[in-house]
TITI-183816 format. One line per 10 residues: number of its first residue (from 1); for each residue z, y, x of N, C-alpha, C. Coordinates in Angstrom, 1 decimal. Layout:
BEGIN
NUM) Z/Y/X/Z/Y/X/Z/Y/X ~ ...
// end
This chain:
BEGIN
1) 93.2/55.2/114.6/92.9/56.5/114.1/94.2/57.3/113.8 ~ 95.1/56.6/113.1/96.4/57.2/112.7/97.2/57.6/113.9 ~ 97.2/56.9/115.0/97.9/57.2/116.2/97.4/58.5/116.8 ~ 96.0/58.5/116.9/95.4/59.7/117.5/95.7/61.0/116.6 ~ 95.6/60.8/115.3/95.9/61.9/114.4/97.3/62.4/114.6 ~ 98.3/61.5/114.8/99.7/61.9/115.0/99.8/62.7/116.3 ~ 99.1/62.3/117.3/99.1/63.0/118.6/98.6/64.4/118.4 ~ 97.5/64.5/117.6/97.0/65.8/117.3/98.0/66.7/116.6 ~ 98.7/66.2/115.6/99.7/67.0/114.9/100.8/67.4/115.9 ~ 101.2/66.5/116.8/102.2/66.9/117.8/101.7/68.0/118.7
11) 100.4/68.0/119.0/99.7/69.0/119.8/99.8/70.4/119.1 ~ 99.4/70.3/117.8/99.5/71.6/117.0/100.9/72.2/117.0 ~ 101.9/71.4/116.8/103.2/71.9/116.7/103.8/72.3/118.1 ~ 103.6/71.5/119.1/104.2/71.8/120.4/103.5/72.7/121.3 ~ 102.2/72.5/121.4/101.4/73.3/122.4/100.7/74.5/121.7 ~ 100.2/74.4/120.5/99.5/75.5/119.8/100.5/76.3/119.1 ~ 101.8/75.8/118.9/102.8/76.5/118.2/102.3/77.0/116.8 ~ 101.5/76.1/116.2/101.0/76.4/114.8/102.1/76.5/113.8 ~ 101.9/77.3/112.8/102.9/77.5/111.8/103.0/76.2/110.9 ~ 104.1/76.0/110.2/104.2/74.9/109.3/103.0/74.9/108.2
21) 102.7/76.1/107.8/101.6/76.3/106.8/100.3/75.8/107.4 ~ 100.0/76.1/108.6/98.7/75.7/109.2/98.7/74.2/109.4 ~ 99.8/73.6/109.9/99.9/72.2/110.2/99.8/71.4/108.8 ~ 100.4/71.9/107.8/100.3/71.3/106.5/98.9/71.3/106.0 ~ 98.2/72.4/106.1/96.8/72.5/105.6/95.9/71.6/106.4 ~ 96.0/71.7/107.8/95.1/70.8/108.6/95.4/69.4/108.3 ~ 96.7/69.0/108.1/97.0/67.6/107.8/96.3/67.1/106.6 ~ 96.5/67.9/105.5/95.9/67.6/104.2/94.4/67.5/104.3 ~ 93.8/68.5/105.0/92.3/68.5/105.0/91.8/67.3/105.8 ~ 92.4/67.0/106.9/92.0/65.8/107.7/92.2/64.5/107.1
31) 93.3/64.3/106.3/93.6/63.1/105.6/92.5/62.9/104.6 ~ 92.1/64.0/103.9/91.0/63.9/102.9/89.7/63.5/103.6 ~ 89.4/64.0/104.8/88.2/63.6/105.5/88.3/62.2/105.9 ~ 89.4/61.7/106.4/89.6/60.3/106.8/89.3/59.4/105.6 ~ 89.8/59.8/104.4/89.5/58.9/103.2/88.0/58.8/102.9 ~ 87.3/59.9/103.1/85.9/59.9/102.9/85.2/59.0/103.9 ~ 85.7/59.0/105.2/85.1/58.1/106.2/85.4/56.6/105.8 ~ 86.6/56.3/105.3/86.9/54.9/104.9/86.0/54.5/103.8 ~ 85.8/55.4/102.8/84.9/55.0/101.7/83.5/54.7/102.2 ~ 83.1/55.4/103.3/81.7/55.2/103.8/81.7/54.1/104.9
41) 82.8/53.3/105.0/82.9/52.2/106.0/82.7/52.7/107.4 ~ 83.1/54.0/107.7/83.1/54.5/109.1/84.5/54.3/109.7 ~ 84.6/53.4/110.6/85.9/53.0/111.2/86.2/53.7/112.5 ~ 85.3/54.4/113.1/85.5/55.0/114.4/85.1/56.5/114.4 ~ 86.0/57.3/115.0/85.7/58.7/115.1/84.4/59.0/115.9 ~ 84.0/58.0/116.8/82.8/58.2/117.6/81.6/58.1/116.7 ~ 81.7/57.5/115.5/80.5/57.3/114.7/80.3/58.6/113.8 ~ 81.1/59.6/113.9/80.9/60.8/113.1/79.9/61.7/113.8 ~ 78.8/62.0/113.1/77.8/62.9/113.7/77.5/64.1/112.7 ~ 76.6/64.9/113.0/76.3/66.0/112.1/75.8/65.6/110.7
51) 75.1/64.5/110.7/74.7/63.9/109.4/75.8/63.5/108.5 ~ 76.8/62.9/109.1/78.0/62.5/108.4/78.8/63.7/107.9 ~ 78.9/64.7/108.7/79.6/65.9/108.3/78.8/66.7/107.2 ~ 77.5/66.7/107.2/76.7/67.3/106.2/76.9/66.5/104.9 ~ 77.0/65.2/105.0/77.2/64.4/103.8/78.6/64.7/103.2 ~ 79.6/64.9/104.1/80.9/65.3/103.6/80.9/66.6/102.9 ~ 80.2/67.6/103.4/80.1/68.9/102.8/79.5/68.8/101.4 ~ 78.4/67.9/101.4/77.7/67.7/100.1/78.7/67.1/99.1 ~ 79.5/66.1/99.6/80.5/65.4/98.7/81.5/66.4/98.2 ~ 81.9/67.3/99.0/82.9/68.4/98.6/82.2/69.3/97.5
61) 81.0/69.6/97.7/80.3/70.5/96.8/80.1/69.8/95.4 ~ 79.8/68.5/95.5/79.6/67.8/94.2/80.9/67.7/93.4 ~ 82.0/67.7/94.2/83.3/67.6/93.5/83.9/69.0/93.2 ~ 83.1/70.0/93.2/83.5/71.3/92.8/84.4/72.2/93.7 ~ 84.4/71.9/95.0/85.2/72.7/95.9/84.5/74.0/96.1 ~ 85.3/75.1/96.2/84.8/76.4/96.5/84.3/76.4/98.0 ~ 83.4/77.3/98.2/82.9/77.5/99.6/83.9/77.8/100.6 ~ 84.9/78.6/100.2/86.0/78.9/101.1/86.8/77.7/101.5 ~ 87.1/76.8/100.5/87.8/75.6/100.8/87.0/74.6/101.7 ~ 85.7/74.6/101.5/84.8/73.7/102.3/84.8/74.2/103.7
71) 84.8/75.5/103.9/84.8/76.1/105.2/86.1/75.9/106.0 ~ 87.2/75.9/105.2/88.5/75.6/105.8/88.6/74.2/106.3 ~ 88.1/73.3/105.5/88.2/71.9/105.8/87.3/71.6/107.0 ~ 86.1/72.2/107.1/85.3/72.0/108.3/85.9/72.6/109.5 ~ 86.7/73.7/109.3/87.4/74.3/110.5/88.4/73.3/111.0 ~ 89.1/72.6/110.1/90.2/71.7/110.5/89.5/70.5/111.3 ~ 88.4/70.1/110.8/87.7/69.0/111.5/87.2/69.4/112.8 ~ 86.7/70.6/112.9/86.2/71.2/114.2/87.3/71.3/115.2 ~ 88.5/71.7/114.7/89.7/71.8/115.6/90.1/70.5/116.1 ~ 90.1/69.5/115.2/90.5/68.1/115.6/89.6/67.5/116.6
81) 88.3/67.7/116.4/87.3/67.1/117.4/87.4/67.9/118.7 ~ 87.7/69.2/118.6/87.8/70.0/119.9/89.0/69.4/120.7 ~ 90.0/69.0/120.0/91.2/68.4/120.7/90.8/67.0/121.3 ~ 90.0/66.2/120.6/89.5/64.9/121.1/88.7/65.1/122.4 ~ 87.8/66.1/122.4/87.0/66.4/123.6/87.9/66.9/124.7 ~ 88.9/67.7/124.4/89.8/68.2/125.4/90.6/67.1/126.1 ~ 91.0/66.1/125.3/91.7/65.0/125.8/90.8/63.9/126.4 ~ 89.5/64.1/126.4/88.5/63.2/126.9/88.4/61.9/126.2 ~ 88.8/62.0/124.9/88.6/60.8/124.0/87.2/60.7/123.5 ~ 86.5/61.9/123.4/85.1/62.0/123.0/84.4/62.9/124.0
91) 83.1/62.8/124.1/82.3/63.6/125.0/81.8/64.9/124.3 ~ 81.7/64.8/123.0/81.0/66.0/122.2/81.7/66.2/120.9 ~ 81.7/67.4/120.4/82.2/67.8/119.1/81.1/67.9/118.1 ~ 81.0/67.0/117.2/79.9/67.0/116.2/80.0/68.2/115.2 ~ 81.2/68.7/115.1/81.4/69.8/114.1/81.1/71.1/114.7 ~ 81.0/71.2/116.0/80.8/72.4/116.7/79.5/73.1/116.2 ~ 78.4/72.3/116.0/77.1/72.9/115.6/76.8/72.7/114.1 ~ 77.8/72.2/113.4/77.7/72.1/111.9/78.0/73.4/111.3 ~ 77.1/74.0/110.6/77.2/75.3/110.0/78.1/75.3/108.8 ~ 79.1/76.2/108.7/79.9/76.3/107.6/79.2/76.9/106.4
101) 79.6/76.6/105.2/78.9/77.2/104.0/79.0/78.7/104.0 ~ 78.0/79.4/103.7/78.0/80.8/103.7/78.9/81.3/102.6 ~ 79.9/82.1/102.9/80.9/82.5/102.0/80.4/83.8/101.2 ~ 80.7/83.8/99.9/80.4/85.0/99.1/81.4/86.1/99.6 ~ 80.9/87.3/99.9/81.8/88.3/100.4/82.4/89.1/99.2 ~ 83.6/88.9/99.0/84.3/89.5/97.9/85.2/90.6/98.4 ~ 85.2/91.8/97.7/86.0/92.9/98.1/87.4/92.6/97.7 ~ 88.4/92.9/98.6/89.8/92.6/98.2/90.3/93.6/97.2 ~ 91.2/93.1/96.3/91.8/94.0/95.3/92.9/94.7/95.9 ~ 93.2/95.9/95.4/94.3/96.7/95.9/94.9/97.6/94.8
111) 96.1/98.1/95.0/96.7/99.0/94.0/96.3/100.5/94.3 ~ 96.4/101.3/93.3/96.3/102.7/93.5/97.6/103.2/94.2 ~ 97.5/104.4/94.7/98.7/105.0/95.3/99.8/105.1/94.3 ~ 99.5/105.6/93.1/100.5/105.7/92.0/101.1/104.4/91.7 ~ 100.3/103.3/91.5/100.8/102.0/91.2/101.7/101.5/92.3 ~ 101.3/101.7/93.6/102.1/101.2/94.7/103.4/101.9/94.7 ~ 103.4/103.2/94.4/104.7/104.0/94.4/105.6/103.5/93.2 ~ 105.0/103.3/92.1/105.8/102.8/90.9/106.4/101.4/91.2 ~ 105.6/100.6/91.9/106.1/99.2/92.2/107.3/99.2/93.1 ~ 107.2/100.0/94.2/108.3/99.9/95.1/109.6/100.6/94.6
121) 109.5/101.5/93.6/110.6/102.2/93.0/111.3/101.4/91.9 ~ 110.8/100.3/91.5/111.3/99.5/90.4/112.7/98.9/90.6 ~ 113.0/98.3/91.7/114.3/97.6/91.9/115.5/98.5/91.6 ~ 116.5/97.9/91.0/117.8/98.5/90.8/118.6/98.5/92.0 ~ 118.7/99.6/92.7/119.3/99.6/94.1/120.9/99.8/94.0 ~ 121.4/99.6/92.8/122.9/99.5/92.7/123.4/98.1/92.8 ~ 122.5/97.2/93.0/122.9/95.8/93.2/122.4/95.3/94.6 ~ 123.0/94.3/95.2/122.6/93.8/96.4/121.1/93.2/96.4 ~ 120.8/92.5/95.3/119.5/92.0/95.2/118.4/93.1/95.1 ~ 118.8/94.1/94.3/117.9/95.3/94.1/117.7/96.0/95.4
131) 118.7/96.2/96.2/118.6/96.8/97.5/117.6/96.0/98.4 ~ 117.8/94.7/98.4/117.0/93.8/99.2/115.5/93.9/98.7 ~ 115.3/93.8/97.4/114.0/93.9/96.8/113.3/95.2/97.1 ~ 114.0/96.3/97.0/113.4/97.6/97.3/113.0/97.6/98.8 ~ 113.8/97.1/99.7/113.5/97.1/101.1/112.3/96.2/101.4 ~ 112.2/95.1/100.7/111.1/94.1/100.8/109.8/94.7/100.3 ~ 109.8/95.4/99.2/108.6/96.0/98.6/108.1/97.2/99.5 ~ 109.1/98.0/99.9/108.8/99.1/100.8/108.1/98.6/102.1 ~ 108.7/97.5/102.7/108.1/97.0/103.9/106.8/96.4/103.8 ~ 106.5/95.6/102.7/105.2/95.0/102.4/104.2/96.1/102.4
141) 104.5/97.2/101.7/103.5/98.2/101.5/103.4/99.1/102.7 ~ 104.5/99.4/103.4/104.5/100.3/104.5/103.9/99.7/105.8 ~ 104.0/98.4/106.0/103.6/97.8/107.2/102.4/96.9/107.1 ~ 102.1/96.5/105.9/100.9/95.6/105.7/101.1/94.2/106.3 ~ 102.4/93.7/106.3/102.7/92.4/106.9/102.2/91.2/106.1 ~ 101.9/90.1/106.8/101.7/88.9/106.1/103.0/88.4/105.6 ~ 103.0/87.6/104.5/104.2/87.1/103.9/105.0/86.2/104.9 ~ 104.2/85.4/105.8/104.8/84.6/106.8/105.6/85.4/107.8 ~ 105.0/86.6/108.1/105.7/87.5/109.1/107.0/88.1/108.5 ~ 106.9/88.4/107.2/108.1/88.9/106.5/109.2/87.8/106.6
151) 108.8/86.6/106.2/109.8/85.5/106.2/110.5/85.3/107.5 ~ 109.8/85.4/108.6/110.3/85.2/110.0/111.0/86.4/110.6 ~ 111.0/87.5/109.9/111.6/88.7/110.5/113.1/88.5/110.7 ~ 113.6/89.0/111.9/115.1/89.0/112.1/115.5/90.5/112.2 ~ 116.7/90.8/112.0/117.2/92.2/112.0/116.9/92.9/113.3 ~ 117.1/92.2/114.4/117.0/92.8/115.7/115.6/93.2/116.1 ~ 114.6/92.8/115.3/113.2/93.2/115.6/112.9/94.6/115.1 ~ 113.8/95.2/114.4/113.6/96.6/113.8/114.2/97.6/114.8 ~ 113.4/98.6/115.1/113.9/99.8/115.9/113.9/101.0/114.9 ~ 115.0/101.3/114.4/115.1/102.4/113.4/114.8/103.7/114.0
161) 115.2/103.9/115.3/115.0/105.2/115.9/113.5/105.6/116.0 ~ 112.7/104.6/116.3/111.2/104.8/116.4/110.4/104.5/115.2 ~ 111.0/103.8/114.2/110.3/103.4/113.1/109.3/102.3/113.4 ~ 109.7/101.4/114.3/108.8/100.3/114.7/109.4/98.9/114.5 ~ 108.6/97.9/114.2/109.0/96.6/114.1/108.2/95.7/115.0 ~ 108.8/94.8/115.8/108.1/93.9/116.6/107.9/92.6/115.8 ~ 106.6/92.3/115.7/106.2/91.2/114.8/105.5/90.1/115.6 ~ 105.7/88.8/115.3/104.9/87.8/115.9/104.0/87.2/114.7 ~ 102.7/87.4/114.9/101.7/87.1/113.8/101.1/85.7/114.1 ~ 99.8/85.6/113.6/99.1/84.3/113.8/99.0/84.0/115.3
171) 99.2/82.7/115.6/99.1/82.2/116.9/100.2/82.8/117.8 ~ 101.3/83.2/117.2/102.5/83.8/117.9/102.1/85.0/118.7 ~ 101.1/85.7/118.3/100.7/87.0/119.0/101.6/88.1/118.6 ~ 102.1/88.8/119.6/103.1/89.9/119.3/102.3/91.2/119.1 ~ 102.9/92.0/118.1/102.3/93.3/117.9/103.4/94.2/117.4 ~ 103.2/95.5/117.5/104.2/96.5/117.0/103.6/97.1/115.7 ~ 104.4/97.1/114.6/103.9/97.7/113.4/104.8/98.9/113.1 ~ 104.3/99.9/112.4/105.0/101.1/112.2/105.5/101.2/110.7 ~ 106.6/101.8/110.5/107.1/102.1/109.1/107.5/103.5/108.9 ~ 107.3/104.0/107.7/107.7/105.4/107.5/109.1/105.6/107.0
181) 109.5/106.8/106.8/110.9/107.1/106.4/111.4/106.4/105.2 ~ 110.6/106.3/104.1/111.1/105.6/102.9/111.5/104.2/103.2 ~ 110.6/103.5/104.0/110.9/102.1/104.3/112.1/102.0/105.2 ~ 112.3/102.9/106.2/113.4/103.0/107.1/114.7/103.1/106.3 ~ 114.7/104.1/105.3/115.9/104.3/104.5/116.3/103.1/103.7 ~ 115.3/102.5/103.1/115.5/101.3/102.2/116.1/100.2/103.0 ~ 115.5/100.0/104.2/116.0/98.9/105.1/117.4/99.2/105.6 ~ 117.7/100.4/106.0/119.0/100.7/106.4/120.1/100.5/105.3 ~ 119.8/100.9/104.1/120.7/100.8/103.0/120.9/99.3/102.7 ~ 119.8/98.5/102.7/119.9/97.1/102.5/120.8/96.4/103.5
191) 120.5/96.7/104.8/121.2/96.0/105.9/122.7/96.4/105.9 ~ 123.0/97.6/105.7/124.4/98.0/105.8/125.2/97.6/104.5 ~ 124.5/97.5/103.4/125.3/97.2/102.1/124.9/95.8/101.5 ~ 123.7/95.8/100.9/123.3/94.6/100.2/123.3/93.3/100.9 ~ 122.7/93.4/102.2/122.6/92.2/103.0/123.9/91.5/103.3 ~ 124.9/92.4/103.6/126.3/91.9/103.9/126.9/91.1/102.8 ~ 126.6/91.7/101.5/127.2/91.0/100.3/126.5/89.7/100.1 ~ 125.1/89.7/100.3/124.4/88.5/100.1/124.8/87.4/101.1 ~ 125.1/87.8/102.3/125.5/86.8/103.3/126.8/86.2/103.0 ~ 127.7/87.0/102.4/129.0/86.5/102.1/129.8/86.0/103.2
201) 129.7/86.6/104.4/130.4/86.1/105.6/129.6/85.1/106.4 ~ 128.5/84.7/106.0/127.7/83.7/106.8/127.0/84.5/107.9 ~ 126.7/83.7/109.0/126.0/84.3/110.1/124.5/83.9/110.0 ~ 123.6/84.9/110.0/122.2/84.6/109.8/121.5/85.8/110.4 ~ 120.5/85.5/111.3/119.7/86.6/111.9/118.6/87.1/111.0 ~ 118.3/86.3/109.9/117.2/86.7/109.1/117.3/88.0/108.4 ~ 116.2/88.8/108.4/116.3/90.1/107.7/116.5/90.0/106.2 ~ 115.7/89.2/105.6/115.8/89.0/104.1/116.4/87.7/103.8 ~ 117.5/87.8/103.0/118.3/86.6/102.7/118.4/86.4/101.2 ~ 118.7/85.2/100.7/118.9/84.9/99.3/120.3/85.2/98.9
211) 120.6/85.0/97.7/122.0/85.2/97.2/123.0/84.2/97.8 ~ 122.4/83.1/98.4/123.2/82.1/99.1/123.3/82.3/100.6 ~ 122.8/83.5/101.0/122.9/83.8/102.4/121.9/83.1/103.3 ~ 120.8/82.5/102.7/119.8/81.7/103.5/118.6/82.6/103.6 ~ 117.8/82.3/104.7/116.5/83.0/104.9/115.6/82.9/103.7 ~ 115.1/84.0/103.2/114.3/84.0/102.0/112.9/83.3/102.3 ~ 112.6/82.3/101.5/111.3/81.6/101.7/110.1/82.4/101.1 ~ 108.9/82.0/101.5/107.7/82.7/101.1/107.6/82.6/99.6 ~ 107.9/81.4/99.0/107.7/81.2/97.6/108.6/82.2/96.8 ~ 109.8/82.4/97.2/110.7/83.3/96.6/110.2/84.8/96.7
221) 109.7/85.1/97.8/109.1/86.5/98.0/108.0/86.7/97.0 ~ 107.1/85.7/96.8/106.0/85.8/95.9/106.5/86.0/94.5 ~ 107.6/85.2/94.1/108.2/85.4/92.8/108.8/86.7/92.5 ~ 109.5/87.3/93.6/110.1/88.6/93.5/109.0/89.6/93.2 ~ 108.0/89.6/94.0/106.9/90.5/93.8/106.2/90.4/92.4 ~ 106.0/89.2/92.0/105.3/89.0/90.7/106.2/89.5/89.6 ~ 107.6/89.4/89.7/108.5/89.9/88.7/108.3/91.4/88.5 ~ 108.3/92.1/89.6/108.2/93.6/89.5/106.8/94.0/89.1 ~ 105.8/93.2/89.5/104.4/93.6/89.2/104.1/93.5/87.7 ~ 104.8/92.5/87.0/104.7/92.4/85.6/105.1/93.7/84.8
231) 106.1/94.4/85.4/106.6/95.6/84.8/105.7/96.7/84.9 ~ 104.7/96.7/85.7/103.6/97.7/85.7/102.3/97.1/85.3 ~ 102.4/95.9/84.6/101.2/95.2/84.0/100.1/94.9/85.0 ~ 100.6/94.4/86.2/99.6/94.1/87.2/99.9/92.7/87.7 ~ 98.9/92.0/88.2/99.1/90.8/89.0/99.0/91.1/90.4 ~ 100.1/91.0/91.1/100.1/91.3/92.5/100.7/90.2/93.4 ~ 100.1/89.9/94.5/100.6/88.9/95.4/100.8/89.6/96.7 ~ 101.6/89.0/97.6/101.9/89.7/98.9/100.7/90.2/99.7 ~ 99.6/89.4/99.7/98.4/89.8/100.5/97.7/91.0/99.8 ~ 97.9/91.2/98.5/97.3/92.3/97.9/97.9/93.6/98.4
241) 99.2/93.6/98.7/99.9/94.8/99.2/99.4/95.0/100.7 ~ 99.0/94.0/101.4/98.4/94.1/102.7/97.1/94.8/102.6 ~ 96.3/94.4/101.6/95.0/95.0/101.3/95.2/96.5/100.9 ~ 96.2/96.7/100.1/96.5/98.1/99.7/96.9/99.0/100.9 ~ 97.7/98.4/101.7/98.1/99.2/103.0/96.9/99.6/103.8 ~ 96.0/98.7/104.0/94.8/98.9/104.8/93.9/99.9/104.1 ~ 93.7/99.8/102.8/92.8/100.6/102.1/93.3/102.1/102.0 ~ 94.6/102.2/101.8/95.1/103.6/101.7/95.1/104.2/103.1 ~ 95.3/103.5/104.2/95.2/104.1/105.5/93.8/104.6/105.8 ~ 92.8/103.8/105.4/91.4/104.3/105.7/91.1/105.4/104.7
251) 91.5/105.4/103.5/91.3/106.5/102.6/91.9/107.8/103.1 ~ 93.0/107.6/103.9/93.7/108.8/104.4/93.1/109.3/105.7 ~ 92.1/108.6/106.2/91.4/109.0/107.4/91.8/108.3/108.7 ~ 92.5/107.1/108.6/92.9/106.4/109.8/91.7/105.8/110.4 ~ 91.7/105.6/111.7/90.6/105.0/112.5/90.7/103.5/112.3 ~ 89.5/102.9/112.2/89.4/101.5/111.9/90.1/100.6/113.0 ~ 90.0/101.0/114.2/90.6/100.3/115.3/92.1/100.3/115.2 ~ 92.7/101.4/114.7/94.1/101.5/114.5/94.5/100.6/113.4 ~ 93.8/100.6/112.3/94.1/99.7/111.2/94.0/98.2/111.7 ~ 93.0/97.9/112.5/92.9/96.5/113.0/94.1/96.1/113.8
261) 94.6/97.1/114.7/95.8/96.8/115.5/97.0/96.6/114.6 ~ 97.2/97.4/113.6/98.4/97.3/112.8/98.4/96.1/111.9 ~ 97.2/95.6/111.5/97.1/94.4/110.7/97.2/93.1/111.6 ~ 96.9/93.3/112.9/96.9/92.1/113.8/95.7/91.3/113.6 ~ 94.5/91.9/113.3/93.3/91.2/113.2/92.7/91.0/114.6 ~ 92.3/89.8/115.0/91.7/89.5/116.3/90.3/90.1/116.4 ~ 89.6/90.1/115.2/88.2/90.5/115.2/88.0/91.8/114.3 ~ 87.4/92.8/114.8/87.2/94.0/114.1/86.4/93.8/112.8 ~ 85.5/92.8/112.8/84.7/92.5/111.6/85.6/92.1/110.4 ~ 86.8/91.5/110.7/87.7/91.2/109.6/88.2/92.4/108.9
271) 88.5/93.4/109.7/89.0/94.7/109.2/87.9/95.5/108.5 ~ 86.7/95.3/108.9/85.6/96.2/108.4/85.4/96.0/106.9 ~ 85.9/94.9/106.3/85.7/94.7/104.9/86.4/95.8/104.1 ~ 87.4/96.4/104.7/88.1/97.5/104.0/87.3/98.8/104.0 ~ 86.3/98.9/104.9/85.4/100.1/104.8/84.5/99.9/103.6 ~ 84.1/98.7/103.3/83.3/98.5/102.1/84.1/98.8/100.8 ~ 85.4/98.5/100.8/86.3/98.9/99.7/86.3/100.4/99.5 ~ 86.6/101.1/100.6/86.7/102.6/100.5/85.3/103.2/100.1 ~ 84.2/102.6/100.6/82.9/103.1/100.2/82.6/102.9/98.8 ~ 83.0/101.7/98.3/82.8/101.4/96.9/83.6/102.3/96.0
281) 84.9/102.6/96.4/85.7/103.5/95.6/85.1/104.9/95.7 ~ 84.6/105.3/96.8/84.0/106.7/96.9/82.9/106.8/96.0 ~ 82.1/105.7/95.9/80.9/105.8/95.0/81.3/105.9/93.5 ~ 82.4/105.1/93.2/82.9/105.2/91.8/83.4/106.6/91.4 ~ 84.1/107.2/92.4/84.6/108.6/92.2/83.5/109.5/92.0 ~ 82.5/109.4/92.9/81.3/110.3/92.8/80.6/110.2/91.5 ~ 80.3/108.9/91.0/79.6/108.7/89.8/80.4/109.2/88.6 ~ 81.7/109.2/88.6/82.5/109.6/87.5/82.7/111.1/87.5 ~ 82.7/111.7/88.7/83.1/113.1/88.8/81.9/114.1/88.9 ~ 80.8/113.7/89.5/79.7/114.7/89.7/78.9/114.8/88.4
291) 78.6/116.1/88.0/77.9/116.3/86.7/76.5/115.8/86.7 ~ 75.9/115.7/87.9/74.5/115.3/87.9/74.3/113.9/88.6 ~ 75.4/113.1/88.6/75.3/111.8/89.3/74.7/110.7/88.4 ~ 74.7/110.9/87.1/74.3/109.8/86.2/73.0/110.1/85.6 ~ 72.3/109.0/85.2/71.1/109.1/84.5/71.2/109.9/83.2 ~ 70.3/110.8/82.9/70.4/111.6/81.7/71.4/112.7/81.7 ~ 71.9/113.1/82.9/72.8/114.2/82.9/72.1/115.5/82.6 ~ 72.7/116.4/81.8/72.1/117.6/81.4/72.1/118.6/82.6 ~ 71.0/119.3/82.7/70.9/120.3/83.7/71.1/121.8/83.2
// end
């Protein structure tokens, strides 16, 4: 079983070109599943059927796992068995017809326009780190990029003349994202001044670098964002700025398909959750603003 699992990991890295984050998650989820099988004295992958998988989901639920975590673990198992069928090690995928737990549909959190503006204006742009942080915050809000996409950005991917950035998202899919003039100015200032000082003579293609001249990792980006968010008394993570980007576009009248393309969503239904956000916000504004919108309003 261990040898087959390692072959699958190699397949993810070499053929699927999966990110380190995806490989790490799938590895952890599958190792946990294999422990469950060992505890149940199931020694062969051929002995796993829908009943075993349902028992595993029940086991996860009993141990307090969230539905989203359970769905992710089942997705990892489904992908693993799909590989086994592809390699003709098995004839059928038992996870293919196993239904994932029904997820609670939660509306994503986002910042107001004023809070987003206050956030991006916080860094001290008289310092190299401040110039970097200003460019980073401007870009997160202006382009709605995933933190992994920010991490992997190189300088040559930016076209300042057109305000475009070439991005490779999930599954190494290429797309073009747009940035406005404030983000362009912040990036130009950072690249011409702050980035050179942070590099200190080192050669590095990475757009965002640390004070040691190394590519800025995702964890550091999260810490930078959290530091500035505390100054406006908010809890903000990189994906929240992605939510903010999409919500503000739709509030401004952007077409849903355009937002889907800019976000790099494969399925329009993933983008449609933001229409629920804007509808919810519209309702709140209506109830607070219209004199006859509430029960007991005077006529």
